[in-house]
C-alpha positions in Angstrom: 10.5 -5.5 -26.4 8.4 -6.4 -23.4 5.5 -3.8 -23.5 3.8 -5.2 -20.3 3.6 -2.7 -17.6 5.7 -3.7 -14.6 4.4 -3.0 -11.0 6.4 -3.1 -7.9 4.0 -4.3 -5.1 5.2 -3.5 -1.6 3.9 -5.7 1.3 4.1 -5.2 5.0 3.8 -8.8 6.3 0.9 -11.2 6.1 -2.4 -10.6 7.8 -4.6 -7.5 8.3 -3.8 -6.8 12.0 -0.1 -7.0 11.9 0.9 -7.2 8.2 -0.5 -6.7 4.7 -4.4 -7.2 4.2 -4.3 -10.4 2.2 -7.5 -9.8 0.2 -6.3 -6.4 -0.9 -2.7 -7.8 -1.7 -4.1 -10.8 -3.6 -6.8 -9.0 -5.5 -4.3 -6.2 -6.4 -1.9 -8.9 -7.9 -4.9 -10.5 -9.7 -5.9 -7.1 -11.3 -2.3 -6.5 -12.5 -2.2 -9.9 -14.1 -5.8 -9.9 -15.5 -5.1 -6.5 -17.2 -2.0 -7.5 -18.9 0.7 -6.3 -16.4 3.5 -8.0 -14.5 4.5 -7.6 -10.9 7.5 -8.1 -8.6 6.7 -8.2 -4.9 8.9 -6.5 -2.3 9.0 -6.1 1.5 11.4 -4.5 3.9 13.7 -6.9 5.9 12.8 -6.0 9.5 10.8 -7.3 12.4 7.1 -6.6 12.5 6.0 -4.2 15.3 4.1 -7.1 17.0 2.4 -10.4 16.1 -1.5 -10.7 16.5 -3.6 -13.7 16.9 -6.1 -13.1 14.1 -8.9 -15.1 15.9 -8.8 -13.3 19.3 -7.1 -10.1 18.3 -4.6 -10.6 21.1 -0.9 -10.0 20.9 1.3 -13.0 20.8 4.7 -13.4 22.5 6.7 -13.9 19.5 8.8 -12.1 16.8 8.2 -12.3 13.0 10.0 -10.8 10.1 8.1 -8.6 7.6 9.9 -10.0 4.5 9.6 -13.6 5.6 5.8 -13.2 6.5 5.1 -11.3 3.1 6.8 -14.1 1.3 3.7 -16.3 2.3 1.6 -14.1 0.0 4.3 -13.9 -2.7 4.6 -17.7 -2.8 8.4 -17.1 -2.1 8.9 -14.9 -5.1 9.8 -11.8 -3.2 12.8 -9.3 -3.0 14.1 -7.2 -0.1 12.8 -3.6 -0.7 16.6 -2.5 -0.6 17.1 -4.0 -4.0 14.3 -2.0 -5.6 15.3 0.2 -8.6 12.8 2.7 -9.9 14.1 2.5 -13.5 13.0 -1.2 -13.6 9.4 -0.5 -13.0 6.5 1.4 -14.5 4.5 1.9 -11.2 4.5 1.0 -7.5 1.6 -0.1 -5.5 0.9 -0.5 -1.7 -2.0 -2.7 -0.6 -3.3 -1.9 2.9 -3.6 -3.6 6.3 -2.4 -2.4 9.7 1.2 -3.6 8.8 1.4 -0.5 6.5 0.9 1.7 9.6 2.9 -0.4 12.0 5.8 -2.0 10.0 6.3 0.4 7.0 5.7 3.4 9.2 4.5 4.2 12.7 1.2 6.0 11.7 -0.9 3.6 13.8 0.8 4.9 16.9 2.1 8.4 16.2 -0.3 9.6 13.5 1.2 12.6 11.5 4.3 12.5 13.6 5.1 8.9 12.5 8.5 7.7 11.4 8.8 6.0 7.9 11.0 2.9 7.0 14.0 4.3 5.1 13.6 1.6 2.3 9.9 2.5 1.8 10.6 6.2 1.7 13.6 5.8 -0.7 11.4 3.6 -3.2 8.5 6.0 -3.0 10.5 9.2 -3.5 12.4 7.6 -6.5 9.1 6.7 -8.2 7.7 10.1 -7.5 10.8 11.9 -8.8 10.8 9.7 -12.0 7.1 10.8 -12.4 5.9 7.2 -12.3 2.4 6.2 -11.0 1.8 5.3 -7.3 -1.1 3.3 -6.1 -2.2 2.9 -2.5 -5.1 0.9 -1.0 -6.8 1.3 2.5 -4.6 2.9 5.0 -1.6 3.1 2.7 -2.5 6.6 1.3 -1.6 7.9 4.8 1.9 6.6 4.2 2.0 8.4 0.8 0.8 11.6 2.4 3.5 11.4 5.1 6.3 11.0 2.5 5.1 13.3 -0.4 3.0 15.9 1.6 0.9 17.9 -0.9 -1.0 15.2 -2.6 -4.7 14.3 -3.1 -5.8 10.9 -1.7 -8.6 9.0 0.0 -8.9 6.6 2.8 -12.7 6.5 2.6 -14.6 8.4 5.1 -12.9 7.9 8.5 -12.7 11.5 10.0 -9.8 11.0 12.4 -7.5 9.4 9.7 -8.6 12.0 7.2 -7.8 14.8 9.5 -4.3 13.3 10.2 -3.7 13.2 6.5 -4.8 16.8 6.1 -2.4 17.9 8.8 0.5 16.5 6.6 -0.4 19.1 3.9 -2.4 16.6 1.8 -6.0 16.9 0.5 -8.4 14.1 1.6 -11.4 13.3 -0.6 -14.2 11.2 0.8 -15.1 8.2 -1.2 -17.3 5.0 -1.3 -16.8 1.4 -2.2 -14.8 0.9 -5.3 -14.3 4.6 -6.0 -10.7 6.1 -6.6 -9.1 9.5 -6.2 -6.7 10.3 -9.0 -4.2 13.0 -8.3 -3.3 13.7 -11.8 -0.3 16.0 -11.0 1.5 13.5 -8.8 0.2 10.4 -10.6 -1.2 8.9 -7.4 -4.2 6.7 -7.4 -5.9 5.7 -4.2 -9.1 3.7 -3.0 -10.6 3.0 0.6 -10.9 -0.9 0.4 -11.3 -2.2 4.0 -11.2 1.4 5.5 -14.9 1.1 4.7 -17.0 -1.9 5.9 -16.4 -3.8 2.6 -17.1 -7.2 0.9 -14.3 -9.1 -0.8 -16.0 -8.2 -4.2 -15.9 -4.5 -3.3 -12.2 -4.9 -2.5 -11.6 -6.4 -5.9 -13.4 -3.7 -7.6 -11.4 -1.0 -5.9 -8.1 -2.7 -6.6 -9.0 -3.2 -10.3 -10.0 0.4 -10.6 -6.7 1.5 -9.1 -4.8 -0.7 -11.5 -6.7 0.2 -14.6 -6.2 3.9 -13.9 -2.5 3.3 -13.5 -2.3 1.2 -16.7 -3.9 4.0 -18.7 -1.2 6.5 -17.7 
């Protein structure tokens, strides 16, 4: 029997401004592997909301696919989120980046009234129904709050985002670097990462604290 904990890691593209935050994604994968777990990376097969030049911050006149871009981080070993089956995994984890709030849902534009990608919603609800742990970094807890409502999460200390999360029926807890909020009842573990002005070492600490907490469940 393989006793390694198996994580599904859901990405939203590649790059902080229009996809997944690469440091958060990579360090979450590192934490899973370092602590004796395994992972399979997933992403939805749809177009990014837009493409951003990461030097200038300007929008670029092109289209990119979330699954294809996320495959860069996954080194090609990635699956369409439609193929996700909750009974094959012990936990699900969402790194942050604006892509979570632009490609996995529309929180960046519509706040609490956002729409959620159906594959993301299906996967998350399936894990929650199966009482399996859910991890979320950075802005991703807003996505969790939108889908599950009455949960306890953190995105750090950003007042506007915290208020939006509260309006969804969730409880927001202010946190600092590397700190986590563990909602025991719903088995949800969240940490702020780059929602705070963080160093890459602090990102690694937050990601590892989330992974270790999930592993201990």
